[in-house]
ZAKOLDREN-176557 format. One record per residue (C-alpha): x negated, y negated, z negated; residue number from 1; residue in one letter. Coordinates in pm, whole numbers. Layout:
residues N
@c1: X; c2: Y; c3: Z; pos: NUM; code: A .
...
//
This chain:
residues 187
@c1: -1568; c2: 5882; c3: 14023; pos: 1; code: M .
@c1: -1554; c2: 5623; c3: 13804; pos: 2; code: R .
@c1: -1586; c2: 5965; c3: 13502; pos: 3; code: T .
@c1: -1939; c2: 6034; c3: 13615; pos: 4; code: S .
@c1: -2079; c2: 5721; c3: 13626; pos: 5; code: L .
@c1: -2028; c2: 5692; c3: 13291; pos: 6; code: A .
@c1: -2249; c2: 6013; c3: 13180; pos: 7; code: W .
@c1: -2493; c2: 5810; c3: 13449; pos: 8; code: S .
@c1: -2829; c2: 5798; c3: 13218; pos: 9; code: V .
@c1: -3108; c2: 5470; c3: 13208; pos: 10; code: V .
@c1: -3434; c2: 5639; c3: 13032; pos: 11; code: L .
@c1: -3692; c2: 5391; c3: 12928; pos: 12; code: T .
@c1: -4034; c2: 5627; c3: 12918; pos: 13; code: L .
@c1: -4403; c2: 5476; c3: 12699; pos: 14; code: S .
@c1: -4691; c2: 5651; c3: 12695; pos: 15; code: L .
@c1: -4855; c2: 5788; c3: 12353; pos: 16; code: L .
@c1: -5137; c2: 5725; c3: 12275; pos: 17; code: P .
@c1: -5216; c2: 6076; c3: 12318; pos: 18; code: A .
@c1: -5111; c2: 6127; c3: 12672; pos: 19; code: G .
@c1: -4741; c2: 6212; c3: 12547; pos: 20; code: G .
@c1: -4457; c2: 6032; c3: 12667; pos: 21; code: L .
@c1: -4193; c2: 5865; c3: 12419; pos: 22; code: C .
@c1: -3768; c2: 5826; c3: 12474; pos: 23; code: L .
@c1: -3731; c2: 5546; c3: 12397; pos: 24; code: L .
@c1: -3378; c2: 5466; c3: 12515; pos: 25; code: H .
@c1: -3041; c2: 5587; c3: 12601; pos: 26; code: H .
@c1: -2824; c2: 5416; c3: 12806; pos: 27; code: T .
@c1: -2466; c2: 5458; c3: 12951; pos: 28; code: T .
@c1: -2213; c2: 5300; c3: 13228; pos: 29; code: Y .
@c1: -2016; c2: 5066; c3: 12928; pos: 30; code: Y .
@c1: -2366; c2: 4948; c3: 12730; pos: 31; code: D .
@c1: -2259; c2: 4596; c3: 12900; pos: 32; code: H .
@c1: -1916; c2: 4582; c3: 12871; pos: 33; code: M .
@c1: -1982; c2: 4679; c3: 12485; pos: 34; code: I .
@c1: -2236; c2: 4487; c3: 12435; pos: 35; code: A .
@c1: -1989; c2: 4177; c3: 12550; pos: 36; code: Q .
@c1: -1734; c2: 4285; c3: 12333; pos: 37; code: A .
@c1: -1984; c2: 4332; c3: 12054; pos: 38; code: A .
@c1: -2147; c2: 3965; c3: 12083; pos: 39; code: A .
@c1: -1748; c2: 3796; c3: 12135; pos: 40; code: R .
@c1: -1657; c2: 4009; c3: 11805; pos: 41; code: N .
@c1: -1936; c2: 3952; c3: 11647; pos: 42; code: G .
@c1: -1951; c2: 4371; c3: 11572; pos: 43; code: V .
@c1: -2265; c2: 4590; c3: 11551; pos: 44; code: D .
@c1: -2344; c2: 4772; c3: 11966; pos: 45; code: F .
@c1: -2415; c2: 5066; c3: 11804; pos: 46; code: Y .
@c1: -2089; c2: 5093; c3: 11561; pos: 47; code: L .
@c1: -1897; c2: 4984; c3: 11895; pos: 48; code: I .
@c1: -2137; c2: 5279; c3: 12095; pos: 49; code: K .
@c1: -2043; c2: 5510; c3: 11801; pos: 50; code: A .
@c1: -1698; c2: 5475; c3: 11765; pos: 51; code: V .
@c1: -1620; c2: 5546; c3: 12120; pos: 52; code: L .
@c1: -1921; c2: 5824; c3: 12158; pos: 53; code: F .
@c1: -1690; c2: 5988; c3: 11890; pos: 54; code: E .
@c1: -1308; c2: 5877; c3: 11996; pos: 55; code: E .
@c1: -1360; c2: 5972; c3: 12370; pos: 56; code: S .
@c1: -1694; c2: 6094; c3: 12414; pos: 57; code: W .
@c1: -1719; c2: 5818; c3: 12644; pos: 58; code: F .
@c1: -1400; c2: 5947; c3: 12900; pos: 59; code: R .
@c1: -1157; c2: 5658; c3: 12988; pos: 60; code: P .
@c1: -868; c2: 5787; c3: 13041; pos: 61; code: S .
@c1: -804; c2: 6019; c3: 12737; pos: 62; code: I .
@c1: -508; c2: 6034; c3: 12574; pos: 63; code: R .
@c1: -496; c2: 6101; c3: 12191; pos: 64; code: G .
@c1: -203; c2: 6367; c3: 12074; pos: 65; code: P .
@c1: -58; c2: 6039; c3: 11854; pos: 66; code: A .
@c1: -87; c2: 5792; c3: 12153; pos: 67; code: G .
@c1: -386; c2: 5721; c3: 12135; pos: 68; code: E .
@c1: -556; c2: 5558; c3: 12495; pos: 69; code: I .
@c1: -861; c2: 5528; c3: 12629; pos: 70; code: G .
@c1: -1212; c2: 5522; c3: 12607; pos: 71; code: L .
@c1: -1159; c2: 5347; c3: 12180; pos: 72; code: M .
@c1: -877; c2: 5543; c3: 12178; pos: 73; code: Q .
@c1: -690; c2: 5163; c3: 12112; pos: 74; code: V .
@c1: -278; c2: 5297; c3: 11924; pos: 75; code: S .
@c1: -18; c2: 5050; c3: 12124; pos: 76; code: M .
@c1: 41; c2: 4867; c3: 11810; pos: 77; code: A .
@c1: -288; c2: 4739; c3: 11827; pos: 78; code: A .
@c1: -282; c2: 4679; c3: 12093; pos: 79; code: A .
@c1: 40; c2: 4465; c3: 12086; pos: 80; code: T .
@c1: -127; c2: 4272; c3: 11783; pos: 81; code: D .
@c1: -435; c2: 4233; c3: 11977; pos: 82; code: F .
@c1: -215; c2: 4020; c3: 12239; pos: 83; code: A .
@c1: 48; c2: 3871; c3: 12071; pos: 84; code: V .
@c1: -243; c2: 3701; c3: 11848; pos: 85; code: R .
@c1: -442; c2: 3659; c3: 12151; pos: 86; code: K .
@c1: -132; c2: 3509; c3: 12351; pos: 87; code: G .
@c1: -174; c2: 3712; c3: 12592; pos: 88; code: F .
@c1: 194; c2: 3909; c3: 12771; pos: 89; code: P .
@c1: 203; c2: 4243; c3: 12659; pos: 90; code: P .
@c1: 63; c2: 4512; c3: 12743; pos: 91; code: L .
@c1: 138; c2: 4841; c3: 12912; pos: 92; code: Y .
@c1: -29; c2: 5141; c3: 12865; pos: 93; code: P .
@c1: -171; c2: 5206; c3: 13184; pos: 94; code: E .
@c1: -343; c2: 4940; c3: 13107; pos: 95; code: R .
@c1: -507; c2: 5013; c3: 12821; pos: 96; code: L .
@c1: -706; c2: 5318; c3: 13054; pos: 97; code: L .
@c1: -907; c2: 5011; c3: 13200; pos: 98; code: E .
@c1: -1223; c2: 5055; c3: 13051; pos: 99; code: P .
@c1: -1340; c2: 4711; c3: 12900; pos: 100; code: E .
@c1: -956; c2: 4609; c3: 12827; pos: 101; code: L .
@c1: -971; c2: 4907; c3: 12622; pos: 102; code: N .
@c1: -1363; c2: 4895; c3: 12440; pos: 103; code: I .
@c1: -1244; c2: 4529; c3: 12404; pos: 104; code: E .
@c1: -892; c2: 4585; c3: 12170; pos: 105; code: I .
@c1: -1122; c2: 4797; c3: 12012; pos: 106; code: G .
@c1: -1332; c2: 4604; c3: 11946; pos: 107; code: S .
@c1: -1196; c2: 4274; c3: 11803; pos: 108; code: W .
@c1: -898; c2: 4566; c3: 11609; pos: 109; code: Y .
@c1: -1301; c2: 4724; c3: 11456; pos: 110; code: L .
@c1: -1403; c2: 4298; c3: 11404; pos: 111; code: R .
@c1: -1009; c2: 4340; c3: 11198; pos: 112; code: Q .
@c1: -1125; c2: 4635; c3: 10928; pos: 113; code: S .
@c1: -1419; c2: 4444; c3: 10880; pos: 114; code: L .
@c1: -1300; c2: 4131; c3: 10802; pos: 115; code: D .
@c1: -958; c2: 4350; c3: 10560; pos: 116; code: R .
@c1: -1291; c2: 4503; c3: 10345; pos: 117; code: Y .
@c1: -1572; c2: 4316; c3: 10331; pos: 118; code: K .
@c1: -1584; c2: 4238; c3: 9979; pos: 119; code: D .
@c1: -1535; c2: 4569; c3: 9931; pos: 120; code: S .
@c1: -1886; c2: 4784; c3: 9838; pos: 121; code: P .
@c1: -1896; c2: 4932; c3: 10214; pos: 122; code: A .
@c1: -1715; c2: 4737; c3: 10471; pos: 123; code: P .
@c1: -1823; c2: 4992; c3: 10745; pos: 124; code: A .
@c1: -1728; c2: 5270; c3: 10581; pos: 125; code: L .
@c1: -1406; c2: 5114; c3: 10476; pos: 126; code: F .
@c1: -1342; c2: 4989; c3: 10900; pos: 127; code: A .
@c1: -1397; c2: 5307; c3: 10965; pos: 128; code: L .
@c1: -1130; c2: 5445; c3: 10744; pos: 129; code: L .
@c1: -878; c2: 5215; c3: 10880; pos: 130; code: R .
@c1: -991; c2: 5249; c3: 11229; pos: 131; code: Y .
@c1: -882; c2: 5583; c3: 11192; pos: 132; code: N .
@c1: -626; c2: 5693; c3: 10950; pos: 133; code: A .
@c1: -464; c2: 5331; c3: 10872; pos: 134; code: G .
@c1: -426; c2: 5027; c3: 10634; pos: 135; code: E .
@c1: -253; c2: 5166; c3: 10320; pos: 136; code: A .
@c1: -429; c2: 5463; c3: 10353; pos: 137; code: R .
@c1: -756; c2: 5357; c3: 10336; pos: 138; code: T .
@c1: -572; c2: 5075; c3: 10074; pos: 139; code: D .
@c1: -517; c2: 5383; c3: 9844; pos: 140; code: R .
@c1: -925; c2: 5556; c3: 9902; pos: 141; code: W .
@c1: -1074; c2: 5260; c3: 9847; pos: 142; code: L .
@c1: -868; c2: 5159; c3: 9465; pos: 143; code: Q .
@c1: -936; c2: 5533; c3: 9347; pos: 144; code: I .
@c1: -1300; c2: 5523; c3: 9522; pos: 145; code: A .
@c1: -1366; c2: 5194; c3: 9258; pos: 146; code: L .
@c1: -1121; c2: 5327; c3: 8956; pos: 147; code: S .
@c1: -1493; c2: 5517; c3: 8912; pos: 148; code: E .
@c1: -1893; c2: 5433; c3: 8861; pos: 149; code: P .
@c1: -2033; c2: 5565; c3: 9126; pos: 150; code: V .
@c1: -2253; c2: 5893; c3: 9002; pos: 151; code: P .
@c1: -2601; c2: 5863; c3: 8937; pos: 152; code: P .
@c1: -2772; c2: 6035; c3: 9230; pos: 153; code: G .
@c1: -2511; c2: 5975; c3: 9541; pos: 154; code: L .
@c1: -2546; c2: 5683; c3: 9746; pos: 155; code: S .
@c1: -2218; c2: 5488; c3: 9758; pos: 156; code: K .
@c1: -2173; c2: 5660; c3: 10099; pos: 157; code: E .
@c1: -2188; c2: 6002; c3: 9995; pos: 158; code: R .
@c1: -1896; c2: 5918; c3: 9673; pos: 159; code: Y .
@c1: -1666; c2: 5700; c3: 9885; pos: 160; code: Y .
@c1: -1645; c2: 5964; c3: 10114; pos: 161; code: L .
@c1: -1559; c2: 6213; c3: 9831; pos: 162; code: S .
@c1: -1263; c2: 6075; c3: 9763; pos: 163; code: R .
@c1: -1109; c2: 6046; c3: 10129; pos: 164; code: V .
@c1: -832; c2: 6381; c3: 10066; pos: 165; code: D .
@c1: -872; c2: 6387; c3: 10472; pos: 166; code: F .
@c1: -1169; c2: 6619; c3: 10571; pos: 167; code: S .
@c1: -1164; c2: 6627; c3: 10919; pos: 168; code: K .
@c1: -1168; c2: 6145; c3: 10880; pos: 169; code: T .
@c1: -1418; c2: 6126; c3: 10668; pos: 170; code: R .
@c1: -1523; c2: 6356; c3: 10927; pos: 171; code: E .
@c1: -1506; c2: 6127; c3: 11137; pos: 172; code: Y .
@c1: -1615; c2: 5848; c3: 10944; pos: 173; code: V .
@c1: -1968; c2: 6000; c3: 10814; pos: 174; code: R .
@c1: -2065; c2: 6101; c3: 11206; pos: 175; code: R .
@c1: -1966; c2: 5713; c3: 11326; pos: 176; code: I .
@c1: -2206; c2: 5557; c3: 11081; pos: 177; code: L .
@c1: -2460; c2: 5868; c3: 11125; pos: 178; code: Q .
@c1: -2501; c2: 5773; c3: 11418; pos: 179; code: R .
@c1: -2449; c2: 5434; c3: 11444; pos: 180; code: S .
@c1: -2788; c2: 5410; c3: 11201; pos: 181; code: Q .
@c1: -2979; c2: 5673; c3: 11450; pos: 182; code: S .
@c1: -2922; c2: 5542; c3: 11753; pos: 183; code: R .
@c1: -2860; c2: 5937; c3: 11863; pos: 184; code: N .
@c1: -2574; c2: 5891; c3: 12174; pos: 185; code: F .
@c1: -2726; c2: 6239; c3: 12262; pos: 186; code: W .
@c1: -2491; c2: 6505; c3: 12139; pos: 187; code: Y .
//
């Protein structure tokens, strides 16, 4: 069964000078698909992997409460936009359960979001807000965030996230940014 393969782990161990072992790398069944989609769409591998982890915990058949489908919880609207822009025939919901296609569409949509907010002070943060809560809300949060300077002692990411009035979205983005930077996919 494919689901059990998703959790297969490959460990790279290295001997430390003191004779101990150090865990260097954790991979999943989907890493090669993520790497290919990352390269095709010009998106950071670890950002995609963190979105995938947050959205589905590497479970390809998961469905969201608002109709999102698959590993990256792709909406039918995003899939339709992808198909139209790429010149593909219409996609049906069951096709979004195919891991490679789902990762490709999710990565493409993330690239669109990064392009949309490339001139913002925190492109990845605002792209993730759009991925989770939509463009209209993200534009409003960006406008609010830019209306005041970042207070001294706060990182810009923390300040911009504080302007987001949906706690679940705020935590979603914080977790993805933290995971993509730490590259920790163990928990």
